[in-house]
N, C-alpha and C positions, 0 to 999 in steps of 0.2 A: 306333738300336740298334747296339752294337758289341760285340766282344770285346776286352778290354784287361786286363792284369794290374794289380792295385791293390796287395794286400798283406795282412797278417794282420788278424784282426778288430779292429775299432776299440772303444776304451772311451772314452766321452765323458762328462764331467761339469762342473760350475761350476768346477772346479779345474784342468781341463786335458784334454790328449788324450793316451791311450796305446794300446798295441797288445797283443793277448793272444798270447803264443807258443803255437805248437801248432794255431792256428786258421787255416789257410792258406786263400787265395782259391781257390774252386772252379775258377777259370780254369786252374790247373795240372792238373786232371783231365780236362778237356774234350777234349783231343786224344787221349789214351789211351782215354778212353771210346769216341770215334769209331773207333779202331783195333779195339775189341772189336766195335762195331756192324758194321764192314765184315767182320769175320771170320765173323759169323753170318748175314750178310744175302746169302743165296744160295739156290738151289734144293738140296733135299736128297733123298738115296736112303737108304733103310733099311739100317742096319748099317754104314754108312761112318763112319770117324772123319775130320773135316775139320781141316786145319791152315791157318794163315795166317801170312804173313811180315809182321811188323810193321815191318821195316827199310824205308828209303826216305826220300825227301825230304819234309820236314814242309810241309804247306800254310800259307799266311799266314793271319792272323787272319780277314781278310775272305773268303777262300774257305772257310775252316772254317765260319764263320757261315753263308754262303749255302747251303752243303752241308745243314748242320743244318736250316735253316729250310725247306728243301725236301723234308725226310724225310716230312712229312705235309701235307695240303692246307691246313688252317687254323693251322699251327704259328705262323708269323709273326704272324698276327692275334692269336692266343692271347698271345704273349709280349709284343706291344706293349701289350695291354690290361693284363697283369700288371705291366709297368713303369710304365705310366701310374698304376695305382692305388698302386704303390709311391712313386712321386714325389709323389702327392697326400698319402699317409700322412706323408711326410718334411716336406712343407710345413706341414701341420697340426700336426706335433710342434714345429716351430720356433715357430709362432704361439701354441700352447698353453703355452709356457714361462712367459709373463707371468701365467697363471692358477694357476701351482704356488706354493702357499703355504709349501712346505718350504724355500724359498730366499729369502734377502734379495734386495733390488732389485739390487745390484751383482753378486751371484751369478747371478740370472736374466739379466742383460745378457751376462755372461761365457758362460753356458751356451748363450744363443741365438746368440752369435757363433761359438761352437765348432761348433755344429750346422750353421750356415751354412757355415762353412769346410769341414766334413767331408760336406756333402751330396752333392757330385759324386763323392767316393770311395765313399761308402756306396751311392749309386745304381748305380755300375758294379759294385761288389762283388755286390750283389744281383741285377743283370742277369746276371753270369756264373753265379750260383747257380741263377737260373731257367733259363738255358739247359742246364745241367748236369742239373738235375732232370728236365727233358723228355727228354734223351738217356737217361737211366736208365730212365724210363717206357717209352720206346720200344724199348730193348733187352729189358726184361722182356716187353713184348707179343710180341717175336719168339720169346722162350724159350717162352711159352705156346703161340704158333702152330704152332712146329715141334716142341713137346714135348722140347725139349732136356734132356739128363740131365746134363751136366757142362760146365763151361767151365774151361779151363786158361790161365794168362796167366804171363808172366815174373815172377820173384820181385823185386818192389820195392815200395816204399811207396805209389806211386800206384796201382798196379793193386790192391794190398791195399785201399785205400780205396774203390776203385770196386767191387770185389766186395763189400765191406761194405754199399755202397749198394745193389746189386742184391739182397743177401740181404734188406735191410729192406723193399725194394719188392715183392719176391716174397711176403713174409710178410704185408704191409699192403696188397695190390693191392685196389682198390675193388670189382671184380668177383669175383675168386677170390683165394684165397692158397695158398701152398704152403711147406713148410719146406725148408731146404737146410743143407748143412754146409760150412763153409769151412776149408781146411787146407792145410799145405805138402806138397809132394811131393818126396821125396828119392830122386832116381835119378841119372843122369849129371850132370844140372844140376838145381838146386833150383827148383822152380816152384810155383805156387799153384793150387788146385783148388776150384771151387765146384760141389759135387754137389748136384743138385736132386732132391727126393723126386718120385715118380710124379705126373705132372700129369693122366694119364687123359684123357678125352675132351675 
């Protein structure tokens, strides 16, 4: 298991391989998501607004991954299991091409070869997504644990995407769900705010 940038979402067919603009690899959101985690992972005192400086040297991919996998006791084992299941799915997809009656024999051969060529790419891209999704789940668990009311981040596309992911996880949490509002804040500098509805006990 490793973190590594791949690229945009692939589109694979019997006629070739292309990529979908606007569907970037979750890899690009992992480090800023960890910055949010670091900003909220501390002891809290009631009534205090906490800030966190996101500037500083960026960790390398191996250090980031090791840090993430140590956030929870069984996280490494969970991720390895999900990646193994994903690889099995991709292998089955390759093998099942021969049973697909939509395609002529030549198309099946091309499609199968395209899937084989792109397997490593797809596996890495989905590995990045698995890691990212677990970070989002962990951040939301912290939001519930500490009954956080608001998160503010710098104004940029990556933090916006992460806040949207947090918003979705907050509303679809398996144990409890809560609404939230995502907006821009126009003060001295433009920032973004995720306001979380009252969590209660």
